[in-house]
C-alpha positions as CSV (number, residue, x, y, z in Angstrom):
1,M,7.7,-37.8,15.3
2,F,7.0,-38.8,11.7
3,R,3.3,-37.9,12.1
4,I,4.3,-34.4,13.3
5,I,6.4,-33.9,10.2
6,I,3.6,-34.9,7.9
7,A,1.1,-32.6,9.7
8,L,3.5,-29.7,9.4
9,M,3.9,-30.3,5.6
10,A,0.2,-30.6,5.1
11,F,-0.4,-27.3,7.0
12,F,2.0,-25.3,4.8
13,L,0.7,-26.8,1.6
14,V,-2.9,-25.8,2.3
15,A,-2.1,-22.4,3.9
16,S,-4.3,-19.8,2.3
17,P,-2.8,-16.7,0.6
18,L,-2.4,-13.3,2.3
19,P,-5.7,-11.4,2.7
20,G,-6.2,-8.7,0.1
21,S,-4.1,-10.4,-2.6
22,G,-6.8,-12.5,-4.2
23,E,-9.3,-12.0,-7.0
24,K,-13.0,-12.6,-6.7
25,E,-16.2,-11.8,-8.5
26,N,-19.5,-10.6,-7.0
27,N,-23.1,-10.7,-8.2
28,N,-22.7,-7.3,-10.0
29,S,-20.0,-8.8,-12.3
30,T,-17.4,-6.7,-10.7
31,V,-14.0,-8.4,-10.2
32,V,-12.0,-7.4,-7.1
33,Y,-8.3,-7.5,-7.9
34,F,-6.9,-6.1,-4.6
35,E,-8.2,-4.7,-1.3
36,T,-6.8,-3.9,2.0
37,K,-7.4,-1.8,5.2
38,D,-5.3,1.0,6.6
39,P,-5.1,1.8,10.4
40,E,-7.7,4.3,11.7
41,G,-6.5,7.5,13.4
42,D,-3.2,7.8,11.7
43,D,-3.8,11.0,9.7
44,Y,-0.7,12.6,11.2
45,G,2.1,11.8,8.7
46,P,5.1,10.6,10.6
47,G,3.2,10.8,13.8
48,S,3.5,14.5,14.6
49,Y,1.4,16.4,12.0
50,I,-1.4,18.7,13.3
51,Y,-4.4,19.9,11.3
52,P,-4.7,23.6,10.3
53,R,-6.7,25.8,12.6
54,N,-9.2,27.3,10.2
55,L,-12.9,26.2,10.6
56,A,-12.8,24.6,7.2
57,F,-10.8,21.8,8.8
58,K,-13.2,21.2,11.6
59,P,-13.3,18.7,13.5
60,Y,-9.5,18.7,12.9
61,N,-9.2,15.0,12.4
62,G,-10.4,12.3,10.1
63,L,-10.7,14.4,7.0
64,L,-7.6,12.8,5.5
65,D,-7.7,9.5,7.4
66,L,-7.4,6.7,4.9
67,L,-9.3,3.6,6.0
68,F,-9.6,1.3,3.0
69,F,-8.3,0.8,-0.6
70,R,-9.7,-1.4,-3.3
71,V,-9.0,-2.1,-6.9
72,S,-11.9,-3.6,-8.9
73,G,-13.2,-3.6,-12.5
74,Q,-16.0,-4.2,-14.8
75,A,-16.1,-4.6,-18.6
76,Q,-15.0,-1.1,-19.5
77,N,-13.5,0.5,-16.4
78,I,-11.1,-0.2,-13.6
79,F,-12.1,1.3,-10.3
80,F,-9.7,2.6,-7.6
81,D,-11.7,3.1,-4.4
82,V,-10.4,5.0,-1.4
83,K,-12.4,5.3,1.9
84,I,-11.7,8.3,4.0
85,K,-13.0,8.5,7.6
86,K,-14.8,11.9,7.2
87,I,-15.7,13.5,3.9
88,S,-16.7,17.2,3.9
89,N,-17.0,19.6,1.0
90,P,-17.0,23.2,2.4
91,W,-16.2,24.8,-1.0
92,N,-18.7,22.7,-3.0
93,A,-16.3,21.0,-5.3
94,P,-18.2,19.1,-8.1
95,E,-16.6,15.8,-7.2
96,G,-18.3,15.8,-3.8
97,F,-15.0,16.0,-1.9
98,I,-12.2,18.6,-1.5
99,H,-9.8,18.0,1.4
100,P,-8.1,14.8,0.2
101,V,-5.5,14.9,-2.6
102,I,-5.1,11.2,-3.5
103,H,-2.0,9.9,-5.2
104,I,-2.1,6.3,-6.4
105,Y,1.1,5.1,-8.0
106,L,1.2,1.7,-9.8
107,D,4.2,-0.4,-10.4
108,T,3.2,-2.7,-13.3
109,A,6.5,-3.6,-14.9
110,K,10.2,-3.6,-14.4
111,G,11.9,-0.2,-14.3
112,G,9.7,2.9,-14.0
113,R,10.1,6.3,-12.3
114,T,11.4,6.7,-8.8
115,E,10.3,10.4,-8.4
116,P,6.7,11.5,-7.7
117,L,4.8,13.8,-10.1
118,N,5.7,16.8,-7.9
119,E,8.8,17.0,-5.7
120,A,6.7,18.9,-3.1
121,L,5.2,15.5,-2.1
122,G,8.6,14.9,-0.4
123,V,8.9,11.2,-1.2
124,S,10.7,8.9,-3.6
125,F,10.2,5.2,-4.7
126,P,12.7,2.3,-4.6
127,P,14.3,1.5,-7.9
128,Q,12.8,-2.1,-7.8
129,Y,9.3,-0.6,-7.4
130,G,9.4,2.3,-9.9
131,W,6.0,3.4,-11.2
132,E,4.4,3.4,-14.6
133,Y,1.0,5.0,-13.8
134,C,-0.1,7.6,-11.4
135,L,-3.7,8.5,-10.5
136,E,-4.4,11.8,-8.9
137,G,-7.8,12.3,-7.2
138,I,-8.2,16.1,-6.8
139,G,-11.3,18.3,-6.4
140,W,-12.3,21.0,-8.8
141,E,-12.0,18.8,-11.9
142,S,-8.2,18.5,-11.5
143,S,-8.0,14.7,-11.4
144,R,-5.8,13.1,-14.0
145,L,-4.0,9.9,-15.0
146,T,-0.3,10.2,-15.8
147,Y,1.6,7.4,-17.4
148,L,5.1,6.5,-18.6
149,T,5.4,6.1,-22.4
150,P,7.7,3.5,-24.0
151,Q,10.1,6.4,-24.8
152,G,10.4,7.3,-21.1
153,S,8.3,10.5,-21.2
154,L,5.2,11.3,-19.3
155,E,1.7,11.9,-20.7
156,S,-1.5,12.8,-18.9
157,T,-5.2,12.6,-19.5
158,E,-8.2,13.6,-17.6
159,L,-9.5,11.2,-14.9
160,L,-13.0,10.7,-13.6
161,A,-13.2,11.1,-9.8
162,Y,-16.4,11.2,-7.7
163,Y,-17.7,10.5,-4.2
164,L,-20.1,7.6,-3.5
165,P,-21.9,8.6,-0.3
166,E,-23.7,5.3,0.0
167,Q,-20.4,3.4,0.2
168,H,-18.5,6.4,1.7
169,I,-15.7,6.0,-0.8
170,I,-14.0,8.2,-3.4
171,R,-13.8,6.4,-6.7
172,L,-11.3,7.0,-9.5
173,A,-12.4,5.4,-12.7
174,V,-10.0,4.5,-15.5
175,P,-10.9,3.0,-18.9
176,V,-9.4,-0.5,-19.3
177,E,-8.0,0.5,-22.6
178,L,-5.7,3.0,-20.9
179,I,-4.4,0.9,-18.1
180,G,-5.2,-2.8,-18.8
181,R,-6.4,-5.4,-16.4
182,P,-4.7,-5.4,-13.0
183,Q,-2.3,-8.3,-12.5
184,K,-1.3,-10.1,-9.3
185,N,2.2,-8.8,-9.6
186,W,1.1,-5.1,-9.6
187,K,2.3,-3.0,-6.7
188,Y,0.3,-0.2,-5.1
189,F,1.3,3.1,-3.4
190,V,-1.5,5.2,-1.9
191,L,-0.7,8.6,-0.4
192,V,-3.1,11.2,0.9
193,G,-2.3,14.9,1.1
194,S,-4.3,18.0,1.9
195,Y,-5.8,20.2,-0.9
196,D,-4.4,23.7,-1.4
197,G,-5.5,25.4,-4.6
198,F,-2.4,27.5,-4.6
199,G,0.1,24.9,-3.5
200,P,2.5,23.0,-5.7
201,G,0.7,19.9,-7.0
202,F,-2.3,21.2,-5.0
203,L,-0.5,20.0,-1.8
204,R,-0.8,21.9,1.4
205,E,2.4,22.9,3.3
206,I,3.6,21.4,6.6
207,R,5.5,23.6,8.9
208,K,6.8,23.4,12.5
209,E,3.8,25.3,13.9
210,P,0.3,25.0,12.6
211,G,-1.5,28.0,11.2
212,D,-4.9,28.7,9.7
213,W,-4.0,27.2,6.4
214,V,-0.8,25.1,7.1
215,F,-0.2,21.9,9.0
216,G,2.0,21.8,12.0
217,G,4.3,19.2,13.4
218,G,6.8,19.3,10.6
219,S,9.9,21.4,10.0
220,D,10.4,24.9,8.5
221,D,13.0,23.9,5.9
222,N,10.4,22.5,3.4
223,G,11.8,19.0,4.2
224,S,8.5,17.5,5.6
225,P,6.7,15.2,3.3
226,R,3.3,16.6,2.4
227,V,1.7,13.2,3.0
228,I,-0.8,13.1,5.8
229,D,-1.7,9.4,5.5
230,L,0.0,6.6,3.7
231,L,-1.3,3.1,3.0
232,A,1.0,1.0,5.2
233,P,1.1,-1.6,7.9
234,D,0.3,-0.7,11.4
235,K,3.6,-1.8,12.8
236,G,7.0,-2.9,11.7
237,R,9.7,-1.8,9.3
238,Y,7.2,-0.5,6.7
239,S,4.9,1.3,9.1
240,Q,3.7,4.8,8.1
241,E,5.6,6.5,10.9
242,R,8.9,4.9,9.9
243,Q,8.5,5.5,6.2
244,L,7.6,9.2,6.6
245,S,10.2,10.1,9.1
246,F,11.8,13.4,8.2
247,P,14.7,13.3,5.7
248,K,18.2,13.1,7.2
249,K,21.0,15.7,6.7
250,N,21.5,14.6,3.1
251,G,18.2,16.3,2.3
252,K,16.9,13.4,0.2
253,P,13.2,12.6,0.2
254,V,11.9,9.8,2.3
255,L,11.6,6.4,0.7
256,V,8.1,4.9,0.6
257,Y,7.2,1.3,-0.3
258,P,4.1,-0.4,-1.8
259,I,1.5,-1.9,0.5
260,N,1.6,-5.3,-1.1
261,L,5.3,-6.1,-0.7
262,K,6.3,-9.7,-0.9
263,T,7.2,-10.1,2.7
264,R,6.1,-13.8,2.9
265,I,8.8,-16.3,3.7
266,S,9.6,-18.6,0.7
267,W,8.6,-22.3,0.8
268,G,12.2,-23.2,0.9
269,F,12.4,-21.7,4.3
270,F,10.0,-24.3,5.7
271,L,10.7,-27.2,3.5
272,L,14.5,-27.3,4.1
273,P,14.1,-27.7,7.9
274,L,11.4,-30.3,7.3
275,L,13.7,-32.2,5.0
276,I,16.5,-32.1,7.5
277,L,14.1,-33.5,10.2
278,I,13.0,-36.3,7.9
279,V,16.5,-37.2,7.0
280,G,17.6,-37.1,10.6
281,Y,14.7,-39.3,11.6
282,L,15.6,-41.9,9.0
283,I,19.3,-41.8,9.9
284,K,18.4,-42.3,13.6
285,K,16.2,-45.3,12.7
286,R,19.1,-46.9,10.7
287,L,21.6,-46.3,13.5
288,V,19.3,-48.0,16.0
289,I,18.9,-51.0,13.7
290,F,22.6,-51.1,13.0
291,G,23.3,-50.9,16.8
292,F,21.1,-53.9,17.5
293,W,22.8,-55.8,14.7
294,L,26.3,-55.2,16.1
295,K,25.1,-56.4,19.5
296,G,23.5,-59.4,18.1
297,G,20.2,-58.3,19.6
298,K,16.8,-58.8,18.2
299,L,14.3,-56.0,17.6
300,E,11.0,-56.3,19.4
301,K,8.0,-56.4,17.3
302,N,5.5,-53.6,17.9
């Protein structure tokens, strides 16, 4: 029994951290601060969205399917890399991509904003995970970095965005002096919408029925989040489908959560039962010895 207790304690003490939460350095002097995968084939919002019918969206899947997200950095810049399953550029945007509208919200401190840059996105953020920075990756030189000032106002600056075909990723590059070095306590929201040059926030509309230039599978009351893919777990309470479910009758936007939530169980959850087992084991031993003493018996030597 005692050996089992010791083995359990040793296991929990050497358990490795969650994947994607560490920091490592490669041969190119690039530090990776965070990276994680997103389920493939979930470019359907809450599970019902259908691609527009125009030939520009052919093959009508994968163009907005987020697969991978990474935060890394070098001496002068911090890189936010997003991998989309299929990249096409039918209108020859200079960045090399056009369909995805990428929103990356960063929670870097206490407080922050709980509303997105544009209400058409159809989401909100929990008060405990308010954001201080937002990176928008948009074609036609529309990418920008928006940040919260100490006075509570928003300021924006141009952001460099480009497609790296060799790695099949879209990269947003931010100078370190503007954003600082990513910390382990930073939280990340990654949302992917569809580009519409005439839509609010360059976001394409979602309706009940698909059309040549609108997504289907939503509702006709403008209550459908214009988020086609969300960086989220495959299953569970924080899955994409659950987070992007249509707003209820109160008309409030859906609430989305960062990908790197602290969902791990605290050490106390494991140590307290172990402590109880140890104490129980010792008490049992004492009771056995005390029982032998009362009966005048002698303990056998092992």
